[in-house]
TIMI-2910 file (N, C-alpha, C, CB; in pm, 1 decimal, decimal comma, always signed):
<rs>
+----------+----------+----------+----------+----------+----------+----------+----------+----------+----------+----------+----------+------+
!      n_x !      n_y !      n_z !     ca_x !     ca_y !     ca_z !      c_x !      c_y !      c_z !     cb_x !     cb_y !     cb_z ! resn !
+----------+----------+----------+----------+----------+----------+----------+----------+----------+----------+----------+----------+------+
!   +492,0 !   -724,5 !   -886,5 !   +467,0 !   -586,9 !   -939,0 !   +355,1 !   -525,5 !   -834,9 !   +411,0 !   -591,5 !  -1105,8 !  Unk !
!   +383,8 !   -392,3 !   -831,3 !   +296,5 !   -335,2 !   -728,6 !   +326,3 !   -357,1 !   -590,8 !   +171,7 !   -378,8 !   -745,9 !  Unk !
!   +447,2 !   -372,5 !   -591,8 !   +497,8 !   -391,7 !   -421,8 !   +518,2 !   -274,9 !   -368,9 !   +637,1 !   -470,4 !   -390,6 !  Unk !
!   +492,5 !   -259,7 !   -228,7 !   +547,8 !   -153,2 !   -145,8 !   +670,5 !   -144,2 !   -124,3 !   +503,9 !   -149,8 !    -37,2 !  Unk !
!   +740,0 !    -42,0 !   -133,8 !   +887,6 !     -8,4 !   -103,5 !   +905,6 !    -15,4 !    +41,4 !   +932,1 !   +136,0 !   -155,2 !  Unk !
!  +1024,2 !    -12,7 !    +86,1 !  +1045,6 !    -28,7 !   +226,5 !   +987,1 !    +88,7 !   +312,2 !  +1193,4 !    -42,7 !   +250,7 !  Unk !
!   +982,2 !   +178,3 !   +242,3 !   +894,0 !   +315,1 !   +305,1 !   +753,4 !   +296,7 !   +303,9 !   +914,2 !   +454,8 !   +219,9 !  Unk !
!   +714,2 !   +211,6 !   +229,7 !   +548,3 !   +187,8 !   +209,7 !   +484,1 !   +301,1 !   +122,2 !   +463,4 !   +190,1 !   +364,1 !  Unk !
!   +571,7 !   +369,3 !    +62,4 !   +501,8 !   +489,7 !     +5,8 !   +516,9 !   +439,9 !   -163,8 !   +589,4 !   +659,1 !    +55,7 !  Unk !
!   +408,1 !   +483,1 !   -226,2 !   +390,9 !   +431,8 !   -378,6 !   +337,5 !   +565,3 !   -443,8 !   +272,2 !   +289,6 !   -400,6 !  Unk !
!   +374,0 !   +554,6 !   -572,1 !   +333,3 !   +658,5 !   -667,2 !   +277,6 !   +626,9 !   -784,1 !   +428,7 !   +731,5 !   -699,2 !  Unk !
!   +174,3 !   +692,5 !   -835,8 !   +114,4 !   +660,4 !   -973,0 !    +94,0 !   +795,8 !  -1064,9 !    -34,2 !   +584,6 !   -950,2 !  Unk !
!   +159,4 !   +781,0 !  -1168,3 !   +134,0 !   +904,2 !  -1251,6 !    +46,7 !   +860,8 !  -1371,7 !   +274,1 !   +973,1 !  -1303,1 !  Unk !
!    -50,9 !   +954,6 !  -1413,8 !   -128,2 !   +940,4 !  -1508,6 !    -76,0 !  +1020,3 !  -1633,6 !   -254,8 !   +974,3 !  -1463,2 !  Unk !
!   -116,6 !   +961,5 !  -1766,5 !    -66,7 !  +1019,3 !  -1877,7 !   -120,8 !  +1144,0 !  -1890,3 !    -85,7 !   +945,9 !  -1988,6 !  Unk !
!   -231,8 !  +1211,1 !  -1817,2 !   -291,4 !  +1328,6 !  -1810,6 !   -188,3 !  +1453,4 !  -1719,2 !   -438,6 !  +1292,2 !  -1742,4 !  Unk !
!    -98,7 !  +1378,5 !  -1655,9 !    -29,3 !  +1465,7 !  -1589,7 !    -52,2 !  +1473,7 !  -1425,4 !    -57,8 !  +1586,2 !  -1655,8 !  Unk !
!   -172,8 !  +1397,3 !  -1420,4 !   -194,0 !  +1363,8 !  -1268,6 !   -106,0 !  +1291,2 !  -1189,5 !   -302,3 !  +1296,3 !  -1251,3 !  Unk !
!    -66,6 !  +1312,1 !  -1064,6 !    +35,7 !  +1225,2 !  -1000,2 !    -31,3 !  +1206,0 !   -843,1 !   +202,4 !  +1305,1 !  -1003,1 !  Unk !
!    -16,3 !  +1109,1 !   -795,8 !    -67,2 !  +1064,5 !   -644,2 !    +43,1 !   +994,8 !   -602,3 !   -206,5 !   +966,9 !   -630,1 !  Unk !
!    +70,0 !  +1043,0 !   -450,0 !   +164,4 !   +934,4 !   -397,4 !   +109,2 !   +925,2 !   -245,9 !   +340,9 !   +977,8 !   -409,5 !  Unk !
!   +156,1 !   +797,8 !   -222,1 !    +96,4 !   +768,9 !    -63,1 !   +116,7 !   +618,2 !    -29,0 !    -82,5 !   +803,4 !    -47,0 !  Unk !
!    +81,6 !   +601,8 !    +94,2 !    +75,8 !   +433,1 !   +105,7 !    -38,8 !   +402,0 !    +41,8 !    +69,5 !   +363,9 !   +258,2 !  Unk !
!    -53,7 !   +254,6 !     +9,2 !   -146,2 !   +188,2 !    -50,8 !   -308,5 !   +213,5 !    -29,4 !   -111,4 !    +68,7 !    -20,0 !  Unk !
!   -315,1 !   +199,0 !   +107,6 !   -464,3 !   +235,5 !   +147,6 !   -501,3 !   +349,3 !   +138,9 !   -500,5 !   +210,9 !   +266,2 !  Unk !
!   -422,0 !   +465,1 !   +118,3 !   -444,2 !   +607,6 !    +83,8 !   -448,5 !   +610,1 !    -63,3 !   -332,7 !   +705,5 !   +140,5 !  Unk !
!   -348,1 !   +552,5 !   -136,1 !   -342,0 !   +585,1 !   -299,0 !   -457,3 !   +523,4 !   -375,5 !   -203,0 !   +525,0 !   -369,8 !  Unk !
!   -495,2 !   +415,8 !   -359,0 !   -591,4 !   +351,4 !   -410,2 !   -723,0 !   +435,8 !   -452,1 !   -615,7 !   +253,3 !   -319,9 !  Unk !
!   -792,2 !   +467,2 !   -329,6 !   -901,1 !   +522,4 !   -367,1 !   -893,8 !   +677,7 !   -410,4 !   -986,9 !   +498,8 !   -264,1 !  Unk !
!   -763,5 !   +753,7 !   -410,7 !   -750,1 !   +868,7 !   -481,9 !   -723,7 !   +838,5 !   -626,9 !   -647,2 !   +949,9 !   -424,1 !  Unk !
!   -655,0 !   +748,5 !   -667,3 !   -619,4 !   +713,7 !   -801,0 !   -769,1 !   +664,2 !   -855,6 !   -490,7 !   +592,6 !   -806,6 !  Unk !
!   -849,6 !   +608,6 !   -803,2 !   -990,5 !   +561,4 !   -863,1 !  -1065,1 !   +659,7 !   -857,1 !  -1062,9 !   +450,4 !   -799,1 !  Unk !
!  -1060,3 !   +761,8 !   -782,2 !  -1142,2 !   +876,4 !   -788,3 !  -1108,6 !   +977,1 !   -898,2 !  -1137,0 !   +940,6 !   -661,8 !  Unk !
!   -983,4 !   +983,8 !   -926,8 !   -929,5 !  +1051,3 !  -1040,1 !   -965,5 !   +975,2 !  -1187,8 !   -771,1 !  +1060,6 !  -1014,9 !  Unk !
!   -971,8 !   +847,7 !  -1190,7 !  -1018,5 !   +785,6 !  -1300,6 !  -1165,5 !   +813,8 !  -1331,4 !   -994,8 !   +649,3 !  -1285,3 !  Unk !
!  -1248,9 !   +806,4 !  -1238,1 !  -1381,4 !   +821,2 !  -1246,8 !  -1411,0 !   +965,4 !  -1286,8 !  -1444,5 !   +781,0 !  -1121,4 !  Unk !
!  -1345,9 !  +1049,2 !  -1229,6 !  -1373,8 !  +1224,8 !  -1265,7 !  -1320,8 !  +1274,7 !  -1381,2 !  -1310,5 !  +1327,4 !  -1161,4 !  Unk !
!  -1185,0 !  +1217,9 !  -1397,7 !  -1122,3 !  +1286,8 !  -1511,6 !  -1130,3 !  +1209,2 !  -1646,8 !   -976,5 !  +1313,0 !  -1478,1 !  Unk !
!  -1159,2 !  +1083,6 !  -1622,3 !  -1144,5 !   +986,4 !  -1758,3 !  -1261,0 !   +908,9 !  -1775,7 !  -1021,6 !   +879,3 !  -1753,7 !  Unk !
!  -1365,0 !   +904,9 !  -1671,8 !  -1494,3 !   +835,9 !  -1697,4 !  -1446,9 !   +664,5 !  -1681,0 !  -1561,1 !   +884,1 !  -1869,1 !  Unk !
!  -1362,4 !   +628,2 !  -1601,8 !  -1296,9 !   +497,5 !  -1589,0 !  -1309,9 !   +457,7 !  -1453,4 !  -1152,3 !   +497,6 !  -1630,0 !  Unk !
!  -1342,1 !   +323,7 !  -1447,9 !  -1331,1 !   +237,4 !  -1351,8 !  -1213,6 !   +164,9 !  -1321,7 !  -1413,9 !   +163,8 !  -1367,8 !  Unk !
!  -1126,0 !   +160,5 !  -1206,9 !  -1022,5 !    +82,1 !  -1182,2 !  -1029,6 !    +12,4 !  -1047,8 !   -908,5 !   +157,4 !  -1195,5 !  Unk !
!  -1004,1 !   -121,2 !  -1066,1 !   -982,6 !   -215,3 !   -949,7 !   -877,0 !   -164,7 !   -863,7 !   -945,8 !   -357,0 !   -994,5 !  Unk !
!   -866,5 !   -202,2 !   -738,6 !   -757,6 !   -172,2 !   -659,7 !   -634,3 !   -238,2 !   -728,6 !   -780,8 !   -219,9 !   -514,1 !  Unk !
!   -638,9 !   -361,0 !   -779,3 !   -533,3 !   -437,6 !   -834,1 !   -496,5 !   -375,1 !   -963,1 !   -570,9 !   -582,6 !   -850,4 !  Unk !
!   -578,4 !   -299,6 !  -1051,7 !   -526,2 !   -224,1 !  -1157,3 !   -466,0 !   -104,5 !  -1106,6 !   -625,0 !   -193,5 !  -1254,6 !  Unk !
!   -499,9 !    -48,4 !  -1002,3 !   -412,1 !    +76,9 !   -947,3 !   -292,6 !    +40,2 !   -902,4 !   -471,4 !   +152,7 !   -834,3 !  Unk !
!   -271,1 !    -66,8 !   -838,8 !   -138,6 !   -110,0 !   -771,1 !    -64,6 !   -153,9 !   -885,1 !   -149,3 !   -228,0 !   -655,6 !  Unk !
!   -108,1 !   -206,3 !  -1000,3 !    -25,7 !   -240,5 !  -1111,8 !    +30,1 !   -115,4 !  -1174,9 !   -102,8 !   -321,7 !  -1212,2 !  Unk !
!    -36,2 !     -3,3 !  -1159,4 !    +40,3 !   +109,5 !  -1218,2 !   +141,9 !   +187,0 !  -1119,7 !    -62,3 !   +210,4 !  -1272,6 !  Unk !
!   +118,6 !   +116,7 !   -975,0 !   +197,7 !   +209,8 !   -902,9 !   +336,1 !   +166,2 !   -884,1 !   +139,2 !   +236,8 !   -776,9 !  Unk !
!   +436,9 !   +258,6 !   -862,5 !   +564,6 !   +226,7 !   -854,4 !   +619,2 !   +262,1 !   -705,8 !   +636,9 !   +297,4 !   -966,8 !  Unk !
!   +722,3 !   +234,8 !   -650,9 !   +799,9 !   +273,3 !   -534,6 !   +834,8 !   +421,7 !   -537,0 !   +926,3 !   +190,2 !   -526,5 !  Unk !
!   +782,3 !   +504,9 !   -460,6 !   +805,4 !   +635,2 !   -441,3 !   +977,0 !   +677,9 !   -411,8 !   +708,0 !   +670,7 !   -321,6 !  Unk !
+----------+----------+----------+----------+----------+----------+----------+----------+----------+----------+----------+----------+------+
</rs>
């Protein structure tokens, strides 16, 4: 799970409607920032990647 697609692009969709797309190195900090700022939640890189799907 959380494996990168052949293009390397992943997507994370939040229940609030937020969506982020990019390669793993770009995506993780964006999703972590969203979690902190919008939901006052901390997410590990592993948690972010568990939510990610191939784009």
